[in-house]
Structures are given as C-alpha cells and as structure tokens.
Predicted model as a PDB file, atoms N, CA, C, CB and O in Angstrom, pLDDT in the B-factor column:
MODEL        1                                                                  
ATOM      1  N   MET A   1     100.123  96.189 119.571  1.00 60.00           N  
ATOM      2  CA  MET A   1     100.110  97.397 120.351  1.00 60.00           C  
ATOM      3  C   MET A   1     101.573  97.972 119.904  1.00 60.00           C  
ATOM      4  CB  MET A   1      99.888  97.110 122.070  1.00 60.00           C  
ATOM      5  O   MET A   1     102.477  97.174 119.657  1.00 60.00           O  
ATOM      6  N   SER A   2     101.726  99.029 119.832  1.00 63.00           N  
ATOM      7  CA  SER A   2     103.408  99.382 119.501  1.00 63.00           C  
ATOM      8  C   SER A   2     103.643  99.988 120.407  1.00 63.00           C  
ATOM      9  CB  SER A   2     103.933 100.188 118.277  1.00 63.00           C  
ATOM     10  O   SER A   2     102.899 100.695 121.087  1.00 63.00           O  
ATOM     11  N   ARG A   3     105.047  99.696 120.533  1.00 63.00           N  
ATOM     12  CA  ARG A   3     105.947 100.107 121.620  1.00 63.00           C  
ATOM     13  C   ARG A   3     107.150 101.146 121.207  1.00 63.00           C  
ATOM     14  CB  ARG A   3     106.564  98.800 122.204  1.00 63.00           C  
ATOM     15  O   ARG A   3     108.110 101.437 121.921  1.00 63.00           O  
ATOM     16  N   GLY A   4     106.924 101.551 120.119  1.00 61.00           N  
ATOM     17  CA  GLY A   4     107.871 102.856 119.651  1.00 61.00           C  
ATOM     18  C   GLY A   4     108.779 101.894 118.779  1.00 61.00           C  
ATOM     19  O   GLY A   4     108.732 100.665 118.732  1.00 61.00           O  
ATOM     20  N   SER A   5     109.613 102.758 118.106  1.00 68.00           N  
ATOM     21  CA  SER A   5     110.659 102.044 117.404  1.00 68.00           C  
ATOM     22  C   SER A   5     112.002 101.478 118.055  1.00 68.00           C  
ATOM     23  CB  SER A   5     111.030 102.890 116.441  1.00 68.00           C  
ATOM     24  O   SER A   5     112.314 101.930 119.156  1.00 68.00           O  
ATOM     25  N   ILE A   6     112.755 100.595 117.500  1.00 74.00           N  
ATOM     26  CA  ILE A   6     113.969 100.255 118.595  1.00 74.00           C  
ATOM     27  C   ILE A   6     115.259 100.496 117.514  1.00 74.00           C  
ATOM     28  CB  ILE A   6     113.900  98.343 119.375  1.00 74.00           C  
ATOM     29  O   ILE A   6     115.370 100.011 116.388  1.00 74.00           O  
ATOM     30  N   GLY A   7     116.006 101.217 118.079  1.00 74.00           N  
ATOM     31  CA  GLY A   7     117.431 101.393 117.663  1.00 74.00           C  
ATOM     32  C   GLY A   7     117.805 100.386 116.805  1.00 74.00           C  
ATOM     33  O   GLY A   7     117.013  99.453 116.670  1.00 74.00           O  
ATOM     34  N   THR A   8     118.999 100.370 116.100  1.00 73.00           N  
ATOM     35  CA  THR A   8     119.642  99.686 115.352  1.00 73.00           C  
ATOM     36  C   THR A   8     120.981  98.964 116.483  1.00 73.00           C  
ATOM     37  CB  THR A   8     120.049 100.695 114.051  1.00 73.00           C  
ATOM     38  O   THR A   8     121.717  98.022 116.188  1.00 73.00           O  
ATOM     39  N   ARG A   9     120.980  99.626 117.591  1.00 80.00           N  
ATOM     40  CA  ARG A   9     122.126  98.879 118.268  1.00 80.00           C  
ATOM     41  C   ARG A   9     121.787  97.733 119.182  1.00 80.00           C  
ATOM     42  CB  ARG A   9     122.906  99.818 119.071  1.00 80.00           C  
ATOM     43  O   ARG A   9     120.689  98.003 119.670  1.00 80.00           O  
ATOM     44  N   GLN A  10     122.202  96.628 119.620  1.00 82.00           N  
ATOM     45  CA  GLN A  10     122.037  95.248 120.244  1.00 82.00           C  
ATOM     46  C   GLN A  10     121.691  95.820 121.759  1.00 82.00           C  
ATOM     47  CB  GLN A  10     123.557  94.134 120.111  1.00 82.00           C  
ATOM     48  O   GLN A  10     120.937  95.154 122.468  1.00 82.00           O  
ATOM     49  N   GLY A  11     122.301  97.173 122.291  1.00 85.00           N  
ATOM     50  CA  GLY A  11     121.890  97.491 123.686  1.00 85.00           C  
ATOM     51  C   GLY A  11     120.727  97.991 123.880  1.00 85.00           C  
ATOM     52  O   GLY A  11     120.187  97.948 124.985  1.00 85.00           O  
ATOM     53  N   GLU A  12     120.082  98.634 122.640  1.00 84.00           N  
ATOM     54  CA  GLU A  12     119.000  99.199 123.127  1.00 84.00           C  
ATOM     55  C   GLU A  12     117.472  98.166 122.611  1.00 84.00           C  
ATOM     56  CB  GLU A  12     119.089 100.839 122.528  1.00 84.00           C  
ATOM     57  O   GLU A  12     116.274  98.435 122.699  1.00 84.00           O  
ATOM     58  N   SER A  13     117.982  97.294 122.227  1.00 82.00           N  
ATOM     59  CA  SER A  13     116.990  96.122 121.887  1.00 82.00           C  
ATOM     60  C   SER A  13     117.230  95.283 123.532  1.00 82.00           C  
ATOM     61  CB  SER A  13     117.587  95.006 120.155  1.00 82.00           C  
ATOM     62  O   SER A  13     116.161  94.911 124.016  1.00 82.00           O  
ATOM     63  N   ASP A  14     118.085  95.070 124.116  1.00 88.00           N  
ATOM     64  CA  ASP A  14     118.404  94.425 125.319  1.00 88.00           C  
ATOM     65  C   ASP A  14     117.760  95.259 126.195  1.00 88.00           C  
ATOM     66  CB  ASP A  14     119.847  94.223 125.616  1.00 88.00           C  
ATOM     67  O   ASP A  14     117.255  94.721 127.180  1.00 88.00           O  
ATOM     68  N   LYS A  15     117.686  96.116 126.104  1.00 88.00           N  
ATOM     69  CA  LYS A  15     117.316  97.300 127.188  1.00 88.00           C  
ATOM     70  C   LYS A  15     115.741  97.070 127.319  1.00 88.00           C  
ATOM     71  CB  LYS A  15     117.721  99.064 126.597  1.00 88.00           C  
ATOM     72  O   LYS A  15     115.191  96.659 128.341  1.00 88.00           O  
ATOM     73  N   LEU A  16     115.013  97.446 125.950  1.00 85.00           N  
ATOM     74  CA  LEU A  16     113.886  97.075 125.979  1.00 85.00           C  
ATOM     75  C   LEU A  16     113.065  95.653 126.366  1.00 85.00           C  
ATOM     76  CB  LEU A  16     113.748  97.394 125.029  1.00 85.00           C  
ATOM     77  O   LEU A  16     111.925  95.518 126.811  1.00 85.00           O  
ATOM     78  N   MET A  17     114.146  94.583 126.005  1.00 86.00           N  
ATOM     79  CA  MET A  17     113.621  93.485 126.325  1.00 86.00           C  
ATOM     80  C   MET A  17     113.642  93.374 127.986  1.00 86.00           C  
ATOM     81  CB  MET A  17     114.353  92.410 125.562  1.00 86.00           C  
ATOM     82  O   MET A  17     112.579  92.930 128.420  1.00 86.00           O  
ATOM     83  N   ARG A  18     114.392  93.611 128.754  1.00 88.00           N  
ATOM     84  CA  ARG A  18     114.692  93.697 130.360  1.00 88.00           C  
ATOM     85  C   ARG A  18     113.136  94.441 130.818  1.00 88.00           C  
ATOM     86  CB  ARG A  18     116.377  94.879 130.817  1.00 88.00           C  
ATOM     87  O   ARG A  18     112.321  94.036 131.647  1.00 88.00           O  
ATOM     88  N   LYS A  19     113.095  95.438 130.106  1.00 87.00           N  
ATOM     89  CA  LYS A  19     112.124  96.537 130.723  1.00 87.00           C  
ATOM     90  C   LYS A  19     110.869  95.745 130.483  1.00 87.00           C  
ATOM     91  CB  LYS A  19     112.121  98.177 129.950  1.00 87.00           C  
ATOM     92  O   LYS A  19     110.093  95.941 131.418  1.00 87.00           O  
ATOM     93  N   LEU A  20     110.346  94.872 129.523  1.00 85.00           N  
ATOM     94  CA  LEU A  20     109.109  94.338 129.671  1.00 85.00           C  
ATOM     95  C   LEU A  20     109.298  93.106 130.188  1.00 85.00           C  
ATOM     96  CB  LEU A  20     108.360  94.312 128.528  1.00 85.00           C  
ATOM     97  O   LEU A  20     108.336  92.656 130.811  1.00 85.00           O  
ATOM     98  N   GLN A  21     110.356  92.369 130.099  1.00 87.00           N  
ATOM     99  CA  GLN A  21     110.498  91.062 131.220  1.00 87.00           C  
ATOM    100  C   GLN A  21     110.280  91.615 132.531  1.00 87.00           C  
ATOM    101  CB  GLN A  21     112.056  90.269 131.268  1.00 87.00           C  
ATOM    102  O   GLN A  21     109.630  90.964 133.349  1.00 87.00           O  
ATOM    103  N   ALA A  22     110.691  92.602 132.787  1.00 91.00           N  
ATOM    104  CA  ALA A  22     110.581  92.936 134.028  1.00 91.00           C  
ATOM    105  C   ALA A  22     108.918  93.374 134.582  1.00 91.00           C  
ATOM    106  CB  ALA A  22     111.627  94.056 134.138  1.00 91.00           C  
ATOM    107  O   ALA A  22     108.635  93.352 135.780  1.00 91.00           O  
ATOM    108  N   GLN A  23     108.091  93.693 133.694  1.00 88.00           N  
ATOM    109  CA  GLN A  23     106.827  93.971 133.898  1.00 88.00           C  
ATOM    110  C   GLN A  23     106.187  92.548 133.860  1.00 88.00           C  
ATOM    111  CB  GLN A  23     106.292  95.002 132.884  1.00 88.00           C  
ATOM    112  O   GLN A  23     104.994  92.488 134.158  1.00 88.00           O  
ATOM    113  N   GLY A  24     106.791  91.477 133.551  1.00 88.00           N  
ATOM    114  CA  GLY A  24     106.053  89.882 133.298  1.00 88.00           C  
ATOM    115  C   GLY A  24     105.591  89.677 132.255  1.00 88.00           C  
ATOM    116  O   GLY A  24     104.774  88.762 132.148  1.00 88.00           O  
ATOM    117  N   LYS A  25     105.931  90.406 131.211  1.00 83.00           N  
ATOM    118  CA  LYS A  25     105.525  90.107 129.800  1.00 83.00           C  
ATOM    119  C   LYS A  25     105.980  88.827 129.144  1.00 83.00           C  
ATOM    120  CB  LYS A  25     105.987  91.158 128.970  1.00 83.00           C  
ATOM    121  O   LYS A  25     107.069  88.452 129.579  1.00 83.00           O  
ATOM    122  N   THR A  26     105.544  88.190 128.383  1.00 86.00           N  
ATOM    123  CA  THR A  26     105.891  86.961 127.574  1.00 86.00           C  
ATOM    124  C   THR A  26     106.218  87.721 126.208  1.00 86.00           C  
ATOM    125  CB  THR A  26     104.574  85.730 127.465  1.00 86.00           C  
ATOM    126  O   THR A  26     105.435  88.362 125.507  1.00 86.00           O  
ATOM    127  N   LEU A  27     107.774  87.449 125.982  1.00 87.00           N  
ATOM    128  CA  LEU A  27     108.207  88.212 124.578  1.00 87.00           C  
ATOM    129  C   LEU A  27     107.877  87.040 123.467  1.00 87.00           C  
ATOM    130  CB  LEU A  27     110.084  88.728 124.529  1.00 87.00           C  
ATOM    131  O   LEU A  27     108.040  85.836 123.661  1.00 87.00           O  
ATOM    132  N   HIS A  28     107.472  87.534 122.488  1.00 87.00           N  
ATOM    133  CA  HIS A  28     107.212  86.977 121.140  1.00 87.00           C  
ATOM    134  C   HIS A  28     108.204  87.930 120.038  1.00 87.00           C  
ATOM    135  CB  HIS A  28     105.421  87.091 120.793  1.00 87.00           C  
ATOM    136  O   HIS A  28     107.859  89.112 120.030  1.00 87.00           O  
ATOM    137  N   PHE A  29     109.247  87.633 119.216  1.00 85.00           N  
ATOM    138  CA  PHE A  29     109.406  88.584 118.160  1.00 85.00           C  
ATOM    139  C   PHE A  29     109.029  88.034 116.754  1.00 85.00           C  
ATOM    140  CB  PHE A  29     110.817  89.060 118.162  1.00 85.00           C  
ATOM    141  O   PHE A  29     109.068  86.849 116.423  1.00 85.00           O  
ATOM    142  N   VAL A  30     108.675  89.042 116.017  1.00 82.00           N  
ATOM    143  CA  VAL A  30     108.503  88.483 114.458  1.00 82.00           C  
ATOM    144  C   VAL A  30     109.230  89.565 113.461  1.00 82.00           C  
ATOM    145  CB  VAL A  30     106.705  88.339 113.982  1.00 82.00           C  
ATOM    146  O   VAL A  30     109.321  90.653 114.031  1.00 82.00           O  
ATOM    147  N   TYR A  31     109.543  89.570 112.694  1.00 79.00           N  
ATOM    148  CA  TYR A  31     110.150  90.474 111.781  1.00 79.00           C  
ATOM    149  C   TYR A  31     110.419  90.470 110.368  1.00 79.00           C  
ATOM    150  CB  TYR A  31     111.095  90.632 112.170  1.00 79.00           C  
ATOM    151  O   TYR A  31     110.739  89.321 110.061  1.00 79.00           O  
ATOM    152  N   GLU A  32     110.433  91.108 109.531  1.00 80.00           N  
ATOM    153  CA  GLU A  32     110.258  91.173 108.068  1.00 80.00           C  
ATOM    154  C   GLU A  32     111.634  90.851 107.760  1.00 80.00           C  
ATOM    155  CB  GLU A  32     109.701  92.589 107.423  1.00 80.00           C  
ATOM    156  O   GLU A  32     112.510  91.628 108.139  1.00 80.00           O  
ATOM    157  N   ALA A  33     112.006  89.556 106.969  1.00 81.00           N  
ATOM    158  CA  ALA A  33     113.039  89.254 106.685  1.00 81.00           C  
ATOM    159  C   ALA A  33     114.104  90.410 105.397  1.00 81.00           C  
ATOM    160  CB  ALA A  33     112.632  87.859 106.338  1.00 81.00           C  
ATOM    161  O   ALA A  33     113.604  90.943 104.407  1.00 81.00           O  
ATOM    162  N   GLY A  34     115.078  90.488 105.672  1.00 78.00           N  
ATOM    163  CA  GLY A  34     115.726  91.292 105.062  1.00 78.00           C  
ATOM    164  C   GLY A  34     117.127  91.283 104.856  1.00 78.00           C  
ATOM    165  O   GLY A  34     117.636  90.515 105.672  1.00 78.00           O  
ATOM    166  N   PRO A  35     117.963  91.802 104.121  1.00 76.00           N  
ATOM    167  CA  PRO A  35     119.330  91.336 103.634  1.00 76.00           C  
ATOM    168  C   PRO A  35     120.394  91.463 105.009  1.00 76.00           C  
ATOM    169  CB  PRO A  35     119.869  92.400 102.224  1.00 76.00           C  
ATOM    170  O   PRO A  35     121.522  91.063 104.719  1.00 76.00           O  
ATOM    171  N   CYS A  36     120.295  91.809 106.052  1.00 72.00           N  
ATOM    172  CA  CYS A  36     120.790  92.213 107.294  1.00 72.00           C  
ATOM    173  C   CYS A  36     120.413  91.939 108.530  1.00 72.00           C  
ATOM    174  CB  CYS A  36     120.784  93.220 107.322  1.00 72.00           C  
ATOM    175  O   CYS A  36     120.978  92.343 109.546  1.00 72.00           O  
ATOM    176  N   GLY A  37     119.260  91.108 108.465  1.00 68.00           N  
ATOM    177  CA  GLY A  37     118.497  90.860 109.558  1.00 68.00           C  
ATOM    178  C   GLY A  37     118.774  89.672 110.104  1.00 68.00           C  
ATOM    179  O   GLY A  37     118.647  89.665 111.328  1.00 68.00           O  
ATOM    180  N   TYR A  38     119.170  88.485 109.530  1.00 79.00           N  
ATOM    181  CA  TYR A  38     119.414  87.169 110.165  1.00 79.00           C  
ATOM    182  C   TYR A  38     120.459  87.413 111.576  1.00 79.00           C  
ATOM    183  CB  TYR A  38     120.160  86.104 108.926  1.00 79.00           C  
ATOM    184  O   TYR A  38     120.249  86.564 112.443  1.00 79.00           O  
ATOM    185  N   TRP A  39     120.911  87.840 111.723  1.00 81.00           N  
ATOM    186  CA  TRP A  39     121.818  87.838 113.007  1.00 81.00           C  
ATOM    187  C   TRP A  39     120.744  88.037 114.208  1.00 81.00           C  
ATOM    188  CB  TRP A  39     123.064  89.167 112.984  1.00 81.00           C  
ATOM    189  O   TRP A  39     120.805  87.327 115.211  1.00 81.00           O  
ATOM    190  N   LEU A  40     119.669  89.136 114.033  1.00 81.00           N  
ATOM    191  CA  LEU A  40     119.024  89.202 115.099  1.00 81.00           C  
ATOM    192  C   LEU A  40     118.152  87.815 115.660  1.00 81.00           C  
ATOM    193  CB  LEU A  40     118.247  90.320 114.847  1.00 81.00           C  
ATOM    194  O   LEU A  40     117.824  87.575 116.822  1.00 81.00           O  
ATOM    195  N   TYR A  41     117.878  86.935 114.338  1.00 84.00           N  
ATOM    196  CA  TYR A  41     116.948  85.668 114.731  1.00 84.00           C  
ATOM    197  C   TYR A  41     118.313  84.719 115.483  1.00 84.00           C  
ATOM    198  CB  TYR A  41     116.019  84.742 113.026  1.00 84.00           C  
ATOM    199  O   TYR A  41     118.081  84.208 116.579  1.00 84.00           O  
ATOM    200  N   GLY A  42     119.350  84.572 115.008  1.00 87.00           N  
ATOM    201  CA  GLY A  42     120.490  83.999 116.024  1.00 87.00           C  
ATOM    202  C   GLY A  42     120.709  84.450 117.417  1.00 87.00           C  
ATOM    203  O   GLY A  42     121.021  83.697 118.340  1.00 87.00           O  
ATOM    204  N   TYR A  43     120.521  85.762 117.510  1.00 87.00           N  
ATOM    205  CA  TYR A  43     120.659  86.436 118.717  1.00 87.00           C  
ATOM    206  C   TYR A  43     119.766  85.921 119.771  1.00 87.00           C  
ATOM    207  CB  TYR A  43     120.444  87.811 118.524  1.00 87.00           C  
ATOM    208  O   TYR A  43     120.053  85.404 120.851  1.00 87.00           O  
ATOM    209  N   LEU A  44     118.741  86.144 119.288  1.00 88.00           N  
ATOM    210  CA  LEU A  44     117.026  86.113 120.029  1.00 88.00           C  
ATOM    211  C   LEU A  44     117.173  84.412 120.662  1.00 88.00           C  
ATOM    212  CB  LEU A  44     115.250  86.317 118.405  1.00 88.00           C  
ATOM    213  O   LEU A  44     116.973  83.932 121.778  1.00 88.00           O  
ATOM    214  N   THR A  45     117.559  83.906 119.526  1.00 89.00           N  
ATOM    215  CA  THR A  45     117.081  82.267 119.902  1.00 89.00           C  
ATOM    216  C   THR A  45     118.258  81.615 120.637  1.00 89.00           C  
ATOM    217  CB  THR A  45     116.732  81.227 118.412  1.00 89.00           C  
ATOM    218  O   THR A  45     118.060  80.461 121.017  1.00 89.00           O  
ATOM    219  N   LYS A  46     119.440  82.162 120.895  1.00 92.00           N  
ATOM    220  CA  LYS A  46     120.513  81.874 121.768  1.00 92.00           C  
ATOM    221  C   LYS A  46     119.984  82.142 123.252  1.00 92.00           C  
ATOM    222  CB  LYS A  46     121.794  82.762 121.383  1.00 92.00           C  
ATOM    223  O   LYS A  46     120.208  81.383 124.195  1.00 92.00           O  
ATOM    224  N   LYS A  47     119.249  83.330 123.327  1.00 88.00           N  
ATOM    225  CA  LYS A  47     118.807  83.973 124.393  1.00 88.00           C  
ATOM    226  C   LYS A  47     117.269  83.151 125.052  1.00 88.00           C  
ATOM    227  CB  LYS A  47     118.629  85.567 123.855  1.00 88.00           C  
ATOM    228  O   LYS A  47     116.542  83.543 125.966  1.00 88.00           O  
ATOM    229  N   GLN A  48     117.152  81.933 124.212  1.00 90.00           N  
ATOM    230  CA  GLN A  48     115.824  81.105 124.575  1.00 90.00           C  
ATOM    231  C   GLN A  48     114.660  82.146 124.090  1.00 90.00           C  
ATOM    232  CB  GLN A  48     115.684  80.694 126.411  1.00 90.00           C  
ATOM    233  O   GLN A  48     113.662  81.952 124.785  1.00 90.00           O  
ATOM    234  N   LEU A  49     114.480  83.037 123.268  1.00 89.00           N  
ATOM    235  CA  LEU A  49     113.708  83.816 122.913  1.00 89.00           C  
ATOM    236  C   LEU A  49     112.556  83.169 121.702  1.00 89.00           C  
ATOM    237  CB  LEU A  49     114.576  84.915 122.551  1.00 89.00           C  
ATOM    238  O   LEU A  49     112.975  82.412 120.825  1.00 89.00           O  
ATOM    239  N   THR A  50     111.478  83.458 121.758  1.00 91.00           N  
ATOM    240  CA  THR A  50     110.719  83.274 120.479  1.00 91.00           C  
ATOM    241  C   THR A  50     110.717  84.121 119.630  1.00 91.00           C  
ATOM    242  CB  THR A  50     109.566  83.085 120.587  1.00 91.00           C  
ATOM    243  O   THR A  50     110.308  85.257 119.869  1.00 91.00           O  
ATOM    244  N   CYS A  51     111.342  83.617 118.024  1.00 89.00           N  
ATOM    245  CA  CYS A  51     111.652  84.571 117.368  1.00 89.00           C  
ATOM    246  C   CYS A  51     111.074  83.769 115.866  1.00 89.00           C  
ATOM    247  CB  CYS A  51     113.283  85.053 117.630  1.00 89.00           C  
ATOM    248  O   CYS A  51     111.351  82.599 115.599  1.00 89.00           O  
ATOM    249  N   TRP A  52     110.279  84.615 115.042  1.00 89.00           N  
ATOM    250  CA  TRP A  52     109.580  84.294 113.603  1.00 89.00           C  
ATOM    251  C   TRP A  52     110.272  85.194 112.611  1.00 89.00           C  
ATOM    252  CB  TRP A  52     107.870  84.609 113.559  1.00 89.00           C  
ATOM    253  O   TRP A  52     110.273  86.405 112.836  1.00 89.00           O  
ATOM    254  N   VAL A  53     110.791  84.771 111.659  1.00 87.00           N  
ATOM    255  CA  VAL A  53     110.768  85.391 110.542  1.00 87.00           C  
ATOM    256  C   VAL A  53     109.871  85.371 109.395  1.00 87.00           C  
ATOM    257  CB  VAL A  53     111.667  85.186 110.202  1.00 87.00           C  
ATOM    258  O   VAL A  53     109.692  84.326 108.770  1.00 87.00           O  
ATOM    259  N   GLY A  54     109.311  86.435 109.086  1.00 83.00           N  
ATOM    260  CA  GLY A  54     108.311  86.561 107.755  1.00 83.00           C  
ATOM    261  C   GLY A  54     108.991  87.053 106.616  1.00 83.00           C  
ATOM    262  O   GLY A  54     109.801  87.978 106.671  1.00 83.00           O  
ATOM    263  N   ALA A  55     108.615  86.336 105.388  1.00 83.00           N  
ATOM    264  CA  ALA A  55     109.259  86.843 104.234  1.00 83.00           C  
ATOM    265  C   ALA A  55     108.254  87.781 103.589  1.00 83.00           C  
ATOM    266  CB  ALA A  55     109.728  85.707 103.279  1.00 83.00           C  
ATOM    267  O   ALA A  55     107.060  87.503 103.694  1.00 83.00           O  
ATOM    268  N   PRO A  56     108.635  88.870 102.928  1.00 78.00           N  
ATOM    269  CA  PRO A  56     108.036  90.184 102.557  1.00 78.00           C  
ATOM    270  C   PRO A  56     107.040  89.917 101.578  1.00 78.00           C  
ATOM    271  CB  PRO A  56     109.042  91.203 102.020  1.00 78.00           C  
ATOM    272  O   PRO A  56     106.170  90.754 101.339  1.00 78.00           O  
ATOM    273  N   SER A  57     107.092  88.796 100.978  1.00 78.00           N  
ATOM    274  CA  SER A  57     105.969  88.220  99.810  1.00 78.00           C  
ATOM    275  C   SER A  57     105.150  87.587 100.879  1.00 78.00           C  
ATOM    276  CB  SER A  57     106.564  86.979  98.429  1.00 78.00           C  
ATOM    277  O   SER A  57     103.985  87.915 100.657  1.00 78.00           O  
ATOM    278  N   GLY A  58     105.211  86.914 101.820  1.00 74.00           N  
ATOM    279  CA  GLY A  58     104.138  86.243 102.521  1.00 74.00           C  
ATOM    280  C   GLY A  58     103.084  87.138 103.502  1.00 74.00           C  
ATOM    281  O   GLY A  58     102.019  86.749 103.983  1.00 74.00           O  
ATOM    282  N   ILE A  59     103.640  88.278 103.622  1.00 69.00           N  
ATOM    283  CA  ILE A  59     102.860  89.416 103.950  1.00 69.00           C  
ATOM    284  C   ILE A  59     101.525  89.949 103.801  1.00 69.00           C  
ATOM    285  CB  ILE A  59     103.339  90.095 103.574  1.00 69.00           C  
ATOM    286  O   ILE A  59     101.518  91.101 103.365  1.00 69.00           O  
ATOM    287  N   PRO A  60     100.462  89.473 104.024  1.00 72.00           N  
ATOM    288  CA  PRO A  60      99.223  89.870 103.123  1.00 72.00           C  
ATOM    289  C   PRO A  60      99.097  91.708 103.281  1.00 72.00           C  
ATOM    290  CB  PRO A  60      97.585  88.921 103.824  1.00 72.00           C  
ATOM    291  O   PRO A  60      99.482  92.451 104.184  1.00 72.00           O  
ATOM    292  N   GLN A  61      98.480  91.961 102.146  1.00 69.00           N  
ATOM    293  CA  GLN A  61      98.565  93.370 102.291  1.00 69.00           C  
ATOM    294  C   GLN A  61      97.096  93.566 101.490  1.00 69.00           C  
ATOM    295  CB  GLN A  61     100.081  94.148 101.590  1.00 69.00           C  
ATOM    296  O   GLN A  61      96.715  92.821 100.587  1.00 69.00           O  
ATOM    297  N   LYS A  62      96.328  94.762 102.026  1.00 70.00           N  
ATOM    298  CA  LYS A  62      95.190  95.250 101.582  1.00 70.00           C  
ATOM    299  C   LYS A  62      95.546  95.736 100.120  1.00 70.00           C  
ATOM    300  CB  LYS A  62      94.641  96.325 102.543  1.00 70.00           C  
ATOM    301  O   LYS A  62      96.703  95.981  99.780  1.00 70.00           O  
ATOM    302  N   ALA A  63      94.546  95.844  99.357  1.00 68.00           N  
ATOM    303  CA  ALA A  63      94.728  96.763  97.938  1.00 68.00           C  
ATOM    304  C   ALA A  63      94.568  97.987  98.135  1.00 68.00           C  
ATOM    305  CB  ALA A  63      93.800  96.512  96.810  1.00 68.00           C  
ATOM    306  O   ALA A  63      93.752  98.502  98.900  1.00 68.00           O  
ATOM    307  N   ARG A  64      95.375  98.537  97.421  1.00 64.00           N  
ATOM    308  CA  ARG A  64      95.936  99.974  97.901  1.00 64.00           C  
ATOM    309  C   ARG A  64      96.284 100.808  99.257  1.00 64.00           C  
ATOM    310  CB  ARG A  64      95.165 100.686  97.460  1.00 64.00           C  
ATOM    311  O   ARG A  64      96.199 101.965  99.669  1.00 64.00           O  
ATOM    312  N   ASP A  65      96.760  99.435  99.736  1.00 59.00           N  
ATOM    313  CA  ASP A  65      97.294  99.797 101.252  1.00 59.00           C  
ATOM    314  C   ASP A  65      98.944  99.733 101.251  1.00 59.00           C  
ATOM    315  CB  ASP A  65      96.650  98.579 102.482  1.00 59.00           C  
ATOM    316  O   ASP A  65      99.530  99.011 102.058  1.00 59.00           O  
ATOM    317  N   ARG A  66      99.572 100.449 100.394  1.00 62.00           N  
ATOM    318  CA  ARG A  66     101.042 100.387 100.320  1.00 62.00           C  
ATOM    319  C   ARG A  66     102.145 101.381 100.721  1.00 62.00           C  
ATOM    320  CB  ARG A  66     101.253 100.204  99.170  1.00 62.00           C  
ATOM    321  O   ARG A  66     103.319 101.379 100.349  1.00 62.00           O  
ATOM    322  N   VAL A  67     101.495 102.270 101.595  1.00 62.00           N  
ATOM    323  CA  VAL A  67     102.273 103.271 102.389  1.00 62.00           C  
ATOM    324  C   VAL A  67     103.107 102.621 103.303  1.00 62.00           C  
ATOM    325  CB  VAL A  67     101.431 104.219 103.126  1.00 62.00           C  
ATOM    326  O   VAL A  67     102.515 102.059 104.224  1.00 62.00           O  
ATOM    327  N   LYS A  68     104.420 102.545 103.290  1.00 62.00           N  
ATOM    328  CA  LYS A  68     105.323 102.144 104.134  1.00 62.00           C  
ATOM    329  C   LYS A  68     106.138 102.579 105.011  1.00 62.00           C  
ATOM    330  CB  LYS A  68     105.815 101.742 103.719  1.00 62.00           C  
ATOM    331  O   LYS A  68     107.333 102.632 104.718  1.00 62.00           O  
ATOM    332  N   THR A  69     105.645 103.031 106.415  1.00 66.00           N  
ATOM    333  CA  THR A  69     106.147 103.633 107.377  1.00 66.00           C  
ATOM    334  C   THR A  69     106.421 102.657 108.590  1.00 66.00           C  
ATOM    335  CB  THR A  69     105.311 104.705 107.649  1.00 66.00           C  
ATOM    336  O   THR A  69     105.803 101.609 108.775  1.00 66.00           O  
ATOM    337  N   ASP A  70     107.221 103.043 109.221  1.00 68.00           N  
ATOM    338  CA  ASP A  70     107.563 102.081 110.728  1.00 68.00           C  
ATOM    339  C   ASP A  70     106.402 102.052 111.450  1.00 68.00           C  
ATOM    340  CB  ASP A  70     108.766 102.715 111.851  1.00 68.00           C  
ATOM    341  O   ASP A  70     105.946 100.987 111.866  1.00 68.00           O  
ATOM    342  N   ARG A  71     105.733 103.390 111.695  1.00 68.00           N  
ATOM    343  CA  ARG A  71     104.311 103.181 112.606  1.00 68.00           C  
ATOM    344  C   ARG A  71     103.140 102.207 112.077  1.00 68.00           C  
ATOM    345  CB  ARG A  71     103.554 104.649 112.745  1.00 68.00           C  
ATOM    346  O   ARG A  71     102.498 101.385 112.732  1.00 68.00           O  
ATOM    347  N   ARG A  72     103.027 102.575 110.514  1.00 64.00           N  
ATOM    348  CA  ARG A  72     102.078 101.689 110.360  1.00 64.00           C  
ATOM    349  C   ARG A  72     102.381 100.230 109.994  1.00 64.00           C  
ATOM    350  CB  ARG A  72     101.318 102.204 109.506  1.00 64.00           C  
ATOM    351  O   ARG A  72     101.456  99.418 109.986  1.00 64.00           O  
ATOM    352  N   ALA A  73     103.677  99.848 109.681  1.00 65.00           N  
ATOM    353  CA  ALA A  73     103.825  98.698 109.706  1.00 65.00           C  
ATOM    354  C   ALA A  73     103.908  97.706 110.945  1.00 65.00           C  
ATOM    355  CB  ALA A  73     104.679  98.685 109.080  1.00 65.00           C  
ATOM    356  O   ALA A  73     103.855  96.487 110.782  1.00 65.00           O  
ATOM    357  N   ALA A  74     104.078  98.463 112.535  1.00 67.00           N  
ATOM    358  CA  ALA A  74     103.995  97.869 113.428  1.00 67.00           C  
ATOM    359  C   ALA A  74     102.481  97.520 113.793  1.00 67.00           C  
ATOM    360  CB  ALA A  74     104.711  98.490 114.245  1.00 67.00           C  
ATOM    361  O   ALA A  74     102.245  96.578 114.548  1.00 67.00           O  
ATOM    362  N   LEU A  75     101.602  98.187 113.321  1.00 66.00           N  
ATOM    363  CA  LEU A  75     100.305  98.337 113.670  1.00 66.00           C  
ATOM    364  C   LEU A  75      99.556  96.739 112.920  1.00 66.00           C  
ATOM    365  CB  LEU A  75      99.715 100.006 113.000  1.00 66.00           C  
ATOM    366  O   LEU A  75      99.776  96.373 111.765  1.00 66.00           O  
ATOM    367  N   PRO A  76      98.630  95.966 113.970  1.00 63.00           N  
ATOM    368  CA  PRO A  76      98.107  94.833 113.676  1.00 63.00           C  
ATOM    369  C   PRO A  76      96.919  95.171 112.381  1.00 63.00           C  
ATOM    370  CB  PRO A  76      97.539  94.199 115.095  1.00 63.00           C  
ATOM    371  O   PRO A  76      96.256  94.253 111.897  1.00 63.00           O  
TER     372      PRO A  76                                                      
ENDMDL                                                                          
END                                                                             
C-alpha cells in the first residue's frame, strides 16, 4: 500500500512516522541501497525501528518491466 512520496528532509519522514505510529501501526522500513542512503539506516536503527536495505541487483524484476517511477516502485 502506498502512502505517497516522502520528501528528502528528516522532519518530513519523522512527521509521517509519528502519524502512522499514532494510528497503532507497526513500522518496518525497506529501501533500495544507493550512494547516499546509508544515513537513513543508521537513523532508523537508532530509533529502534526495523530497517532492511536491499541491493538493486537483488530486487526481482519481471521481463519487460523496466519502467521506473516512484509510484510503480512503491507497489508490491
């Protein structure tokens, strides 16, 4: 289920986390590894939240399914 895109500022992700936790949601984070994203893993684990980092080559793709947009990447 997509909750939309999150901005690049730390305060924007904190706001979404607070909103979801207030609804009684258990949060688990997964993101595709990139050159600038490791800070996010450290930040989330310091807050004692679950975070998995996936290697881009390890993410399965269907044949001919190569269109990459934020909306399509967020869907299961």
